[in-house]
C-alpha positions as CSV (number, residue, x, y, z in Angstrom):
1,X,0.7,-16.0,-1.1
2,X,-2.2,-15.5,-3.3
3,X,-0.4,-17.0,-6.4
4,X,-0.1,-19.8,-4.5
5,X,-3.6,-20.3,-2.7
6,X,-4.6,-19.5,-6.7
7,X,-2.4,-22.3,-7.5
8,X,-4.3,-24.5,-5.4
9,X,-7.4,-23.7,-5.7
10,X,-7.3,-25.0,-9.5
11,X,-5.8,-28.3,-8.9
12,X,-8.6,-28.9,-6.4
13,X,-10.8,-27.6,-8.9
14,X,-9.3,-30.0,-11.6
15,X,-9.4,-32.7,-8.5
16,X,-13.0,-32.8,-7.8
17,X,-13.8,-32.6,-12.4
18,X,-12.0,-35.3,-12.2
19,X,-14.1,-36.8,-9.3
20,X,-17.0,-35.9,-11.2
21,X,-16.0,-37.9,-14.0
22,X,-14.9,-41.0,-12.2
23,X,-18.2,-40.7,-10.4
24,X,-19.9,-40.4,-13.7
25,X,-18.2,-43.0,-15.2
26,X,-18.6,-45.3,-12.5
27,X,-22.3,-44.9,-11.9
28,X,-22.4,-45.7,-16.0
29,X,-20.6,-48.9,-15.8
30,X,-23.0,-50.1,-12.6
31,X,-26.1,-48.8,-14.1
32,X,-24.4,-50.7,-17.2
33,X,-24.1,-53.6,-15.2
34,X,-26.9,-53.9,-13.0
35,X,-29.1,-54.1,-16.2
36,X,-27.1,-56.7,-17.4
37,X,-27.2,-58.3,-14.4
38,X,-31.6,-58.5,-14.6
39,X,-31.1,-59.0,-17.7
40,X,-29.3,-62.2,-17.4
41,X,-31.5,-63.1,-14.4
42,X,-34.2,-62.6,-16.4
43,X,-32.6,-65.2,-18.7
44,X,-31.9,-67.8,-16.1
45,X,-35.7,-67.2,-14.8
46,X,-36.8,-68.1,-18.3
47,X,-34.5,-70.7,-18.9
48,X,-35.8,-72.2,-15.3
49,X,-39.5,-72.0,-16.2
50,X,-39.3,-73.4,-19.5
51,X,-36.8,-76.2,-17.9
52,X,-39.6,-76.7,-15.1
53,X,-42.2,-77.0,-18.5
54,X,-40.1,-79.3,-20.3
55,X,-39.8,-81.7,-16.9
56,X,-36.2,-80.7,-16.5
57,X,-34.8,-81.1,-13.0
58,X,-32.8,-78.2,-11.2
59,X,-31.0,-77.6,-7.9
60,X,-33.3,-75.2,-6.0
61,X,-29.6,-75.2,-4.1
62,X,-27.7,-74.1,-7.2
63,X,-30.7,-71.1,-8.0
64,X,-30.8,-69.6,-4.0
65,X,-26.5,-70.4,-4.9
66,X,-26.7,-68.2,-8.0
67,X,-29.4,-65.4,-6.5
68,X,-26.8,-64.9,-3.5
69,X,-23.7,-65.1,-5.6
70,X,-25.8,-62.0,-8.1
71,X,-27.7,-60.2,-5.2
72,X,-23.6,-59.8,-3.3
73,X,-22.5,-59.1,-6.2
74,X,-25.3,-55.4,-5.9
75,X,-24.8,-54.7,-2.7
76,X,-20.6,-53.9,-3.4
77,X,-21.7,-51.7,-6.1
78,X,-23.9,-50.5,-4.1
79,X,-21.5,-49.8,-1.6
80,X,-18.6,-48.5,-3.9
81,X,-21.5,-45.8,-5.3
82,X,-22.3,-44.6,-1.6
83,X,-18.0,-44.1,-0.3
84,X,-17.8,-42.6,-3.9
85,X,-20.1,-40.3,-3.3
86,X,-19.4,-39.9,0.8
87,X,-15.4,-38.7,-0.9
88,X,-16.6,-36.3,-3.4
89,X,-19.0,-34.5,-0.3
90,X,-15.4,-34.3,1.1
91,X,-14.2,-32.8,-1.8
92,X,-16.4,-30.0,-2.0
93,X,-16.3,-29.1,1.9
94,X,-12.5,-29.0,1.9
95,X,-13.1,-26.5,-1.1
96,X,-15.1,-24.6,0.9
97,X,-13.0,-23.9,3.6
98,X,-10.7,-22.8,0.6
99,X,-12.1,-20.4,-0.5
100,X,-13.1,-19.1,3.0
101,X,-8.9,-19.1,4.0
102,X,-8.3,-17.1,0.5
103,X,-10.9,-14.6,1.1
104,X,-9.4,-13.8,4.4
105,X,-5.5,-13.8,3.4
106,X,-7.0,-10.8,0.2
107,X,-8.3,-9.0,2.8
108,X,-5.4,-8.9,4.7
109,X,-3.4,-8.5,2.4
110,X,-5.0,-5.3,1.1
111,X,-5.0,-3.5,4.5
112,X,-1.8,-4.8,4.5
113,X,-0.4,-2.9,1.0
114,X,-3.1,-0.2,2.2
115,X,-1.2,0.3,5.7
116,X,2.4,0.2,3.7
117,X,0.7,3.0,1.4
118,X,-0.1,5.3,3.9
119,X,3.5,4.7,4.9
120,X,5.0,6.0,1.6
121,X,3.1,8.8,1.9
122,X,3.6,10.0,5.0
123,X,7.4,9.7,4.6
124,X,7.5,11.6,1.3
125,X,5.6,14.6,3.1
126,X,8.6,13.9,5.3
127,X,11.1,14.3,2.5
128,X,9.5,17.6,1.0
129,X,9.5,19.4,4.2
130,X,12.9,18.4,5.5
131,X,13.9,19.3,1.6
132,X,12.0,22.9,1.6
133,X,14.2,23.2,5.4
134,X,18.0,22.2,4.7
135,X,17.3,24.8,1.5
136,X,15.8,27.9,3.4
137,X,18.5,26.7,5.9
138,X,21.4,27.2,2.7
139,X,20.3,30.6,1.8
140,X,19.9,31.9,5.2
141,X,23.7,31.3,6.0
142,X,24.5,31.5,3.0
143,X,22.9,35.8,3.0
144,X,24.0,35.7,6.7
145,X,28.0,35.3,5.2
146,X,27.5,37.9,2.6
147,X,26.1,40.1,5.4
148,X,29.7,39.7,7.4
149,X,31.5,40.3,4.2
150,X,29.7,43.8,3.9
151,X,30.2,44.5,7.6
152,X,34.3,43.9,7.4
153,X,34.2,46.7,4.7
154,X,37.1,49.7,6.4
155,X,34.6,52.3,7.1
156,X,36.3,56.0,5.5
157,X,39.0,57.7,7.3
158,X,38.3,60.7,9.7
159,X,39.6,64.5,8.2
160,X,43.3,65.3,10.0
161,X,42.3,69.3,9.1
162,X,42.5,71.2,12.6
163,X,39.3,70.6,14.8
164,X,36.4,68.9,13.0
165,X,33.3,70.8,12.8
166,X,30.1,68.3,14.0
167,X,28.6,67.8,10.6
168,X,25.3,68.7,9.9
169,X,22.9,65.6,10.2
170,X,21.0,66.0,6.6
171,X,17.9,64.0,5.8
172,X,18.9,60.9,2.7
173,X,21.6,60.4,0.3
174,X,20.0,62.3,-2.1
175,X,19.6,65.9,-0.8
176,X,23.6,65.8,-0.5
177,X,23.7,64.1,-4.4
178,X,21.2,66.7,-5.2
179,X,24.2,69.4,-5.4
180,X,26.5,70.5,-7.9
181,X,30.5,69.0,-7.1
182,X,33.3,69.4,-8.9
183,X,35.5,66.3,-9.5
184,X,39.5,66.9,-10.0
185,X,39.3,69.3,-6.5
186,X,41.0,69.0,-2.8
187,X,38.8,68.7,-0.4
188,X,39.1,71.4,2.1
189,X,38.8,71.9,5.9
190,X,35.0,73.3,5.4
191,X,34.0,70.4,3.0
192,X,35.3,67.3,5.2
193,X,31.8,67.5,7.4
194,X,30.0,67.7,4.3
195,X,31.9,64.2,2.6
196,X,31.7,62.9,6.0
197,X,28.4,62.8,6.5
198,X,27.6,61.7,2.7
199,X,30.1,58.8,3.4
200,X,27.4,58.0,6.5
201,X,24.8,58.1,5.1
202,X,25.6,55.7,1.4
203,X,27.2,53.8,4.4
204,X,24.2,53.2,6.5
205,X,21.8,53.0,2.9
206,X,24.1,50.0,2.2
207,X,23.7,48.0,4.5
208,X,19.6,48.5,5.3
209,X,19.7,47.4,1.3
210,X,21.9,44.5,1.9
211,X,19.7,43.2,5.4
212,X,16.4,44.0,2.7
213,X,17.4,41.2,0.4
214,X,15.5,38.2,1.1
215,X,16.5,35.5,0.0
216,X,14.7,33.4,-2.7
217,X,12.4,30.8,-1.9
218,X,13.6,27.3,-2.1
219,X,12.3,25.3,-5.0
220,X,12.2,21.3,-4.1
221,X,12.0,18.7,-7.2
222,X,9.0,16.8,-7.2
223,X,9.1,12.9,-6.6
224,X,10.5,11.5,-9.5
225,X,12.2,8.3,-10.7
226,X,14.1,7.4,-14.0
227,X,15.6,9.5,-16.7
228,X,12.9,12.0,-16.1
229,X,14.9,12.4,-12.4
230,X,17.9,13.0,-14.2
231,X,16.6,15.4,-16.7
232,X,14.9,17.6,-13.7
233,X,18.1,17.4,-11.7
234,X,19.8,19.5,-15.0
235,X,17.4,22.0,-15.0
236,X,16.9,22.6,-11.2
237,X,20.7,22.7,-11.0
238,X,21.0,25.0,-13.9
239,X,17.9,27.5,-12.7
240,X,19.9,27.5,-9.0
241,X,22.7,28.7,-10.4
242,X,21.6,31.6,-12.2
243,X,19.9,32.3,-8.9
244,X,23.2,31.9,-7.4
245,X,25.0,34.2,-10.2
246,X,21.5,36.7,-9.8
247,X,22.4,36.9,-6.1
248,X,26.3,37.0,-5.7
249,X,25.5,39.8,-8.4
250,X,23.7,42.0,-6.1
251,X,25.7,41.6,-3.3
252,X,29.3,42.5,-5.5
253,X,26.9,45.9,-6.7
254,X,26.6,46.7,-3.0
255,X,29.6,45.9,-1.7
256,X,30.9,48.1,-5.0
257,X,29.3,51.4,-4.2
258,X,29.9,50.9,-0.1
259,X,34.0,50.7,-1.0
260,X,33.6,53.3,-4.2
261,X,31.7,55.4,-1.0
262,X,35.2,54.4,1.6
263,X,37.5,55.3,-1.3
264,X,40.3,58.0,-0.3
265,X,39.2,60.2,-3.7
266,X,37.0,62.5,-2.3
267,X,34.3,65.3,-4.2
268,X,33.3,68.5,-2.3
269,X,31.5,71.0,-3.5
270,X,33.1,74.1,-4.6
271,X,32.5,77.2,-2.0
272,X,30.2,80.1,-1.9
273,X,31.2,82.7,-3.4
274,X,30.2,85.8,-2.0
């Protein structure tokens, strides 16, 4: 729209310049013709004077007719000049109106462009928020799936040697691990409660550690275009893959520790000798 208005403006300016040139040329020609007519009139007047002086007889009617003809031509030229001036004034008025319309169109176009920019900014913010929400929900879903897999691991088998005593509750797994143990020995009834307590504490610690793992906050890519977007996407995928591998390694380590605590081969403490 702006280019069309600019082209119309240039056309009007060129037309106005052409009319001004034509007007000046016409005025120049009129002045030259008037000067020629005045010169001819003076010559005719001089001839009449000389003829009167020389005794020549000239008809007054011919003189009056000639004068009237010259006056008529002069009036026609003046009327033509006036018409050209009126047309020039009309063109100038039209050009002013077009300038006013052009300014209004530019103002309306700038307002529309500003509104479009505001809409684009709002959509970008909404897109970033939705991307962050999707990444966070995906991470939480992965965390819940891993927690469900850890909960599905079977618990340690109960002791089948006679009547089981009520296990003594220890403070933590570190208290049990600090006590000396020996490998490659068989468990007894007196050691079953120690093994059971150790397995319960280890399972509780693993579950708490698994639930205390916080998901990695999502890394959202900036809104870019072209080759930079492809390069950033490749780097982002590599970074996300490393984070997934690291998170999976942590969960795998916790699961292995839990399975090791639930195996059927137990390590017990030796009986104290009196």
